[in-house]
RODREN-156956 format. One line per field, with one value per atom (N, C-alpha, C, O, CB): x, y, z; atom name. Coordinates in steps of 0.1 Angstrom, whole numbers, plus 5000, padded with zeros to 4 digits. Each point is the difference from the previous one (the first is absolute). Glycine has a CB too. Layout:
BEGIN
xx <- [X_...] .
yy <- [Y_...] .
zz <- [Z_...] .
voti <- [CA_...] .
***
This chain:
BEGIN
xx <- [2679_4994_4986_4996_5017_4980_4985_5000_4991_5002_5019_4999_5004_4996_5009_5004_5003_4989_4998_5024_4970_4989_4988_4993_5014_4992_4990_5005_4993_5000_5021_5004_5000_4996_5018_4989_4998_4985_4999_5020_4971_4985_4997_4991_5003_5011_4997_5008_4998_4997_5013_5008_5011_5006_4974_5024_5011_5015_5010_4974_5017_5011_4998_4989_5019_5002_4999_5008_5010_4987_4998_5008_5010_4998_4983_5031_5013_4998_5006_5009_4978_4998_4987_4992_5023_4984_4986_4991_5004_5006_4976_4992_4998_5003_4986_5008_4998_4989_4990_5018_4994_4989_4988_5001_5015_4973_4987_4995_5000_4994_5004_4993_4985_4993_5026_4976_4985_4996_5007_4991_4992_4998_4986_4994_5026_4973_4987_4997_5004_4996_4993_4998_4988_4991_5020_4989_4988_4998_4989_5002_5020_4998_4999_5010_5004_4973_4999_5004_4999_4984_5023_5007_4991_5004_5017_4966_4992_5001_4995_4990_5023_5002_5012_5004_4986_5017_5011_5014_5010_4977_5015_5012_5003_4991_5005_5016_5003_5012_5010_4978_5012_5012_5012_4997_4989_5026_5011_5009_5009_4991_4996_5007_4992_4988_5018_5000_4995_4997_4992_5021_4992_4998_4988_4997_5029_4969_4988_4989_4997_5010_4986_4987_4990_4994_5008_4997_4992_5002_4992_5004_5017_5002_5000_5002_5012_4985_5000_4985_4990_5037_4974_4987_4989_4988_5025_4991_4990_4993_4991_5023_4991_4993_4987_4993_5025_4976_4985_4993_4989_5016_4999_4992_5005_4993_5002_5018_5004_4998_5001_5014_4983_4999_5015_5005_4968_5032_5013_4998_4992_5015_5000_4998_5014_5009_4969_5023_5012_4998_4988_5019_5003_5002_5008_5010_4988_4997_5008_5007_4995_4988_5030_5008_4999_5002_5013_4981_5000_5013_5010_4970_5020_5011_5011_5011_4984_5001_5010_4998_4989_5010_5011_5000_5009_5012_4980_5005_4985_4993_5006_5000_4982_4991_5006_5003_4973_5026_5005_4990_4995_5028_4973_4988_5009_5009_4971_5014_5005_4991_4989_5028_4986_4990_4997_5009_5000_4978_4996_5004_5003_4980_5020_5002_5015_5004_4976_5028_5015_5007_5012_4986_4997_5008_5008_5008_4992_5000_5007_4996_4988_5015_5006_4996_4999_5005_5006_4983_4999_4997_4994_4997_5014_4997_4989_5000_5021_4970_4989_5003_4999_4984_5021_5003_4989_5001_5020_4967_4988_4988_4999_5010_4982_4988_4989_5001_5011_4978_4988_4987_5000_5010_4981_4987_4990_4996_5008_4990_4992_4988_4996_5013_4985_4987_5002_4993_4996_5022_5001_5010_5001_4995_5010_5009_5010_5001_4981_5024_5010_5012_4998_4986_5030_5009_5010_5001_4994_5015_5009_5013_5000_4982_5030_5012_4998_4992_5023_4992_5000_5001_4993_5017_4999_5005_4992_5003_5017_4970_4992_4990_4994_5009_4994_4991_4986_4993_5021_4982_4987_4999_4990_5009_5013_5001_4998_4994_5022_4989_5001_4985_4996_5028_4969_4986_4990_4989_5016_4999_4991_4999_5010_4997_4981_4998_5005_4998_4980_5029_5005_4991_5004_5011_4973_4990_4996_4994_4999_5010_4998_5012_5000_4983_5029_5012_5002_4995_5016_4995_5003_5015_5004_4970_5033_5015_5005_4997_5005_5008_5004_5016_5005_4972_5031_5012_5005_5011_4989_4990_5005_4988_4990_5030_4981_4990_4993_4988_5026_4994_4994_4992_4989_5029_4984_4992_4987_4989_5032_4980_4988_4990_4988_5027_4991_4991_4994_4988_5026_4993_4996_4988_4992_5031_4976_4990_4989_4990_5026_4984_4989_5002_4991_4992_5028_5001_5007_5008_4991_4998_5005_5008_4996_4984_5032_5007_4992_4990_5029_4985_4992_4999_5010_4995_4984_4999_5011_5002_4973_5032_5009_4995_5007_5009] .
yy <- [6831_5009_4994_4997_5026_4975_4994_4987_4998_5011_4982_4987_5002_4993_4995_5023_5004_5005_4997_5007_5004_5006_4989_5002_5021_4967_4989_4992_4997_5001_4999_4992_5008_4994_4993_5027_5006_5000_4998_5013_4993_4998_4987_4999_5017_4974_4986_4996_4988_5005_5016_4997_4990_4995_5009_4994_4992_5006_4992_4998_5023_5007_5011_5005_4988_5012_5011_5012_4998_4985_5029_5012_5003_4998_5011_4995_5002_5012_5001_4986_5024_5013_5002_4991_5017_5001_5003_5004_5006_5002_4988_5006_5015_5008_4972_5025_5014_5006_4994_5004_5014_5007_5002_5005_5007_4983_5001_5016_5006_4966_5032_5014_4999_4991_5016_5001_5000_5008_5011_4987_4999_5008_5000_4990_5003_5018_5003_5000_5009_5006_4975_5000_5009_5004_4973_5024_5006_5016_5004_4973_5031_5014_5005_5001_5001_5000_5005_5014_5009_4975_5019_5012_5011_5009_4977_5012_5009_5015_5007_4975_5022_5015_5004_5012_4986_4993_5006_4992_5004_5020_4966_4993_4992_4994_5007_5000_4992_4995_5006_5008_4973_4992_5007_5005_4975_5020_5007_4991_5004_5010_4974_4990_5002_4997_4984_5025_5002_4987_5000_5020_4970_4985_4994_4989_5006_5010_4995_4998_5008_5003_4978_4998_5012_5005_4969_5031_5010_5013_5009_4980_5012_5013_4997_5009_5000_4979_4995_4994_5006_4990_4992_4995_4998_5000_4989_5011_4997_5013_4999_4982_5032_5011_5001_5007_5001_4986_4999_4993_5005_4995_4989_4991_4996_4994_4998_5013_4997_5011_5012_4973_5013_5011_5000_4989_5008_5014_5002_4997_5005_5014_4971_4994_5000_4996_4989_5018_5000_4993_4998_5024_4974_4994_5010_5006_4970_5025_5009_4991_4989_5030_4985_4994_5006_5012_4982_4998_5005_5004_4994_4992_5024_5004_5005_5000_4983_5023_5006_5017_5005_4974_5027_5015_5006_5000_4999_5009_5002_4987_4989_5035_4977_4988_4995_5009_5000_4979_4994_4992_4991_5009_5001_4994_4992_5005_5015_4968_4994_4995_4996_4998_5007_4997_4984_4991_5029_4979_4985_4992_4988_5018_5001_4993_4997_4989_5023_4998_4999_5001_4997_5013_4994_5001_5013_5002_4973_5035_5011_5008_5002_4999_5004_5007_5016_5005_4976_5025_5015_5005_4994_5006_5012_5005_5009_5010_4986_5003_5007_5012_4997_4981_5033_5010_5010_5008_4990_5000_5006_4990_4989_5034_4981_4991_5010_5011_4971_5014_5008_4991_4988_5027_4994_4993_5000_5010_4999_4978_4999_5008_5005_4975_5022_5008_5015_5007_4974_5024_5014_5006_5012_4984_4995_5004_5010_5011_4986_5001_5008_4990_4989_5026_4991_4992_5006_5012_4978_5000_5004_4992_4991_5014_5000_4993_4987_4999_5023_4967_4987_5001_4993_4997_5018_5001_5008_5000_4997_5011_5008_4993_4990_5025_4990_4994_4999_4991_5018_4999_4999_4988_4992_5032_4974_4988_4987_4991_5022_4987_4986_4999_4989_5012_5009_4999_4995_4995_5025_4981_4994_4984_4993_5027_4976_4985_4994_5005_4998_4985_4995_4998_5000_4989_5008_5000_5013_4999_4983_5029_5013_5007_5012_4989_4991_5007_4999_4990_5006_5015_5000_5005_5010_4995_4987_5003_5007_4996_4985_5029_5008_5000_5000_5016_4985_5003_5013_5003_4979_5028_5015_5007_4994_5006_5013_5011_5001_5000_5011_4991_5002_4988_5003_5010_4975_4990_4999_4996_4993_5016_5000_5012_4998_4996_5017_5012_4995_5001_5018_4975_4996_4989_4999_5006_4988_4992_5007_4993_4990_5028_5009_5001_5004_4989_5004_5001_5013_5005_4970_5030_5013_4999_4992_5019_4998_5000_5004_5007_4997_4993_5004_5016_5006_4971_5028_5014_5005_4994_5004_5013_5005_5007_5004_4997] .
zz <- [0581_5011_5003_5011_4980_4998_5001_5009_5008_4967_5024_5007_5015_5009_4969_5024_5013_5007_5012_4981_5001_5006_5004_5009_4977_5005_5002_5013_5009_4965_5026_5011_5013_5010_4976_5014_5011_5006_5011_4982_4998_5003_5006_5009_4972_5014_5004_5012_5005_4972_5029_5012_4998_5010_5003_4975_4997_5002_5002_4982_5016_5003_5008_5001_4980_5026_5011_4994_4993_5030_4981_4997_5011_5012_4975_5008_5009_5005_5011_4977_5008_5006_5007_4998_4986_5023_5007_4988_4990_5033_4981_4990_4999_5010_4994_4985_4999_5009_5003_4973_5028_5009_4993_4989_5023_4993_4994_5001_5011_4995_4983_4998_5002_4994_4989_5025_5000_4989_4997_5028_4967_4986_5001_5004_4981_5011_4999_4984_4992_5032_4972_4986_4995_5007_4993_4986_4995_5002_5001_5004_4994_5000_4985_4993_5030_4974_4987_4998_5009_4988_4991_4997_4993_4994_5003_5005_4992_5001_4992_5010_5009_5003_4993_5000_5022_4971_4993_5002_4993_5010_5005_5000_4987_4994_5030_4973_4986_5002_5005_4979_5011_5001_4993_4989_5013_5002_4995_4989_4993_5030_4978_4990_4986_4999_5021_4971_4987_4992_4991_5009_5004_4993_5009_4997_4995_5018_5007_4991_4991_5029_4982_4991_5002_4991_5013_5010_5000_4994_4999_5019_4977_4992_4985_4992_5027_4977_4986_4996_5001_5002_4992_4995_5010_4997_4987_5028_5012_5004_5008_5000_4987_5003_4998_5009_4987_4994_4996_5011_5004_4971_5029_5008_5015_5008_4970_5025_5015_5008_4995_4999_5018_5010_5006_5004_5002_4995_5007_5016_5008_4974_5021_5014_5007_4994_4999_5020_5007_5014_5005_4984_5017_5013_5008_4996_4995_5021_5010_5009_5005_4994_5003_5010_5013_5001_4982_5028_5013_5007_4997_5003_5007_5009_4991_5004_5013_4972_4990_5003_5000_4980_5022_4999_4992_5003_5018_4969_4997_4995_4997_4996_5005_4996_4985_4991_5022_4985_4988_4994_5008_5000_4980_4992_4988_4994_5011_4994_4988_4989_5004_5010_4975_4989_5002_5003_4979_5017_5000_4990_5002_5008_4978_4986_5000_4997_4989_5016_4996_5012_5000_4979_5034_5012_5001_5010_4991_4988_5002_5013_5002_4973_5033_5011_4998_4990_5023_4995_5001_5014_5009_4968_5025_5013_5000_4992_5014_5004_5000_5012_5012_4978_5005_5010_5005_5009_4982_5002_5005_5001_4993_4996_5020_5004_5000_5005_5010_4978_5001_5004_5001_4981_5021_5006_4989_4995_5029_4973_4990_4999_4990_5012_5011_4999_5000_4994_5019_4995_5003_4988_4999_5027_4967_4988_5005_4994_4989_5029_5007_5001_5003_5009_4985_5001_5009_5003_4975_5027_5010_4996_4992_5026_4988_4998_5008_5010_4987_4998_5006_5015_5007_4972_5026_5014_5009_5012_4980_5004_5007_5009_4996_4987_5028_5010_4994_5005_5013_4973_4993_4991_4999_5001_4993_4991_5008_4995_4990_5027_5008_5004_5000_5010_4992_5006_4988_5003_5014_4971_4988_5003_5003_4978_5018_5001_4986_4989_5028_4984_4988_4988_4989_5026_4987_4990_4993_4989_5024_4993_4995_4995_4997_5018_4983_4997_4985_4994_5028_4972_4986_5000_5006_4985_5001_4999_4989_4988_5025_4989_4988_5003_5011_4985_4992_5001_5002_5005_4983_5007_5000_5003_4999_4985_5021_5001_4987_4999_5018_4973_4986_4997_4994_4998_5010_4996_5009_4996_4995_5021_5011_4993_4998_5027_4972_4994_4988_4999_5010_4982_4987_5002_4990_5000_5021_5002_5007_5002_4999_5002_5006_5016_5006_4975_5025_5013_5003_4992_5011_5009_5005_5012_5009_4981_5012_5013_5011_4997_4991_5024_5011_5002_4997_5012_4996_5002_5010_5011_4984_5002_5010_5011_5009_4974] .
voti <- [N_CA_C_O_CB_N_CA_C_O_CB_N_CA_C_O_CB_N_CA_C_O_CB_N_CA_C_O_CB_N_CA_C_O_CB_N_CA_C_O_CB_N_CA_C_O_CB_N_CA_C_O_CB_N_CA_C_O_CB_N_CA_C_O_CB_N_CA_C_O_CB_N_CA_C_O_CB_N_CA_C_O_CB_N_CA_C_O_CB_N_CA_C_O_CB_N_CA_C_O_CB_N_CA_C_O_CB_N_CA_C_O_CB_N_CA_C_O_CB_N_CA_C_O_CB_N_CA_C_O_CB_N_CA_C_O_CB_N_CA_C_O_CB_N_CA_C_O_CB_N_CA_C_O_CB_N_CA_C_O_CB_N_CA_C_O_CB_N_CA_C_O_CB_N_CA_C_O_CB_N_CA_C_O_CB_N_CA_C_O_CB_N_CA_C_O_CB_N_CA_C_O_CB_N_CA_C_O_CB_N_CA_C_O_CB_N_CA_C_O_CB_N_CA_C_O_CB_N_CA_C_O_CB_N_CA_C_O_CB_N_CA_C_O_CB_N_CA_C_O_CB_N_CA_C_O_CB_N_CA_C_O_CB_N_CA_C_O_CB_N_CA_C_O_CB_N_CA_C_O_CB_N_CA_C_O_CB_N_CA_C_O_CB_N_CA_C_O_CB_N_CA_C_O_CB_N_CA_C_O_CB_N_CA_C_O_CB_N_CA_C_O_CB_N_CA_C_O_CB_N_CA_C_O_CB_N_CA_C_O_CB_N_CA_C_O_CB_N_CA_C_O_CB_N_CA_C_O_CB_N_CA_C_O_CB_N_CA_C_O_CB_N_CA_C_O_CB_N_CA_C_O_CB_N_CA_C_O_CB_N_CA_C_O_CB_N_CA_C_O_CB_N_CA_C_O_CB_N_CA_C_O_CB_N_CA_C_O_CB_N_CA_C_O_CB_N_CA_C_O_CB_N_CA_C_O_CB_N_CA_C_O_CB_N_CA_C_O_CB_N_CA_C_O_CB_N_CA_C_O_CB_N_CA_C_O_CB_N_CA_C_O_CB_N_CA_C_O_CB_N_CA_C_O_CB_N_CA_C_O_CB_N_CA_C_O_CB_N_CA_C_O_CB_N_CA_C_O_CB_N_CA_C_O_CB_N_CA_C_O_CB_N_CA_C_O_CB_N_CA_C_O_CB_N_CA_C_O_CB_N_CA_C_O_CB_N_CA_C_O_CB_N_CA_C_O_CB_N_CA_C_O_CB_N_CA_C_O_CB_N_CA_C_O_CB_N_CA_C_O_CB_N_CA_C_O_CB_N_CA_C_O_CB_N_CA_C_O_CB_N_CA_C_O_CB_N_CA_C_O_CB_N_CA_C_O_CB_N_CA_C_O_CB_N_CA_C_O_CB_N_CA_C_O_CB_N_CA_C_O_CB_N_CA_C_O_CB_N_CA_C_O_CB_N_CA_C_O_CB_N_CA_C_O_CB_N_CA_C_O_CB_N_CA_C_O_CB_N_CA_C_O_CB_N_CA_C_O_CB_N_CA_C_O_CB_N_CA_C_O_CB_N_CA_C_O_CB_N_CA_C_O_CB_N_CA_C_O_CB_N_CA_C_O_CB_N_CA_C_O_CB_N_CA_C_O_CB_N_CA_C_O_CB] .
***
């Protein structure tokens, strides 16, 4: 496998299939608000818990948003999106959630996770 990869990268062999679709990914979404990798063997859940920052990458054009752990690639669905300043969260498909600028978004798997992080649902 290693030799085949090197040969491909050097242009010595061609792939027979079409190249995989490139996913647009936003790196560096810190999970300070409560996201946790679901892989119990991930370094962020074991020895790295003391010195590693939980970090995720967001895949573009996924509905609901899909985040993958930077360390082990385990994926999770973010069904709720919160605003970092107002601490209000919405379902991922709500119009209000789409209006939150990407830099101000905080992702959650559940309502309980959002509330545990100090976020509130929108006022009815």
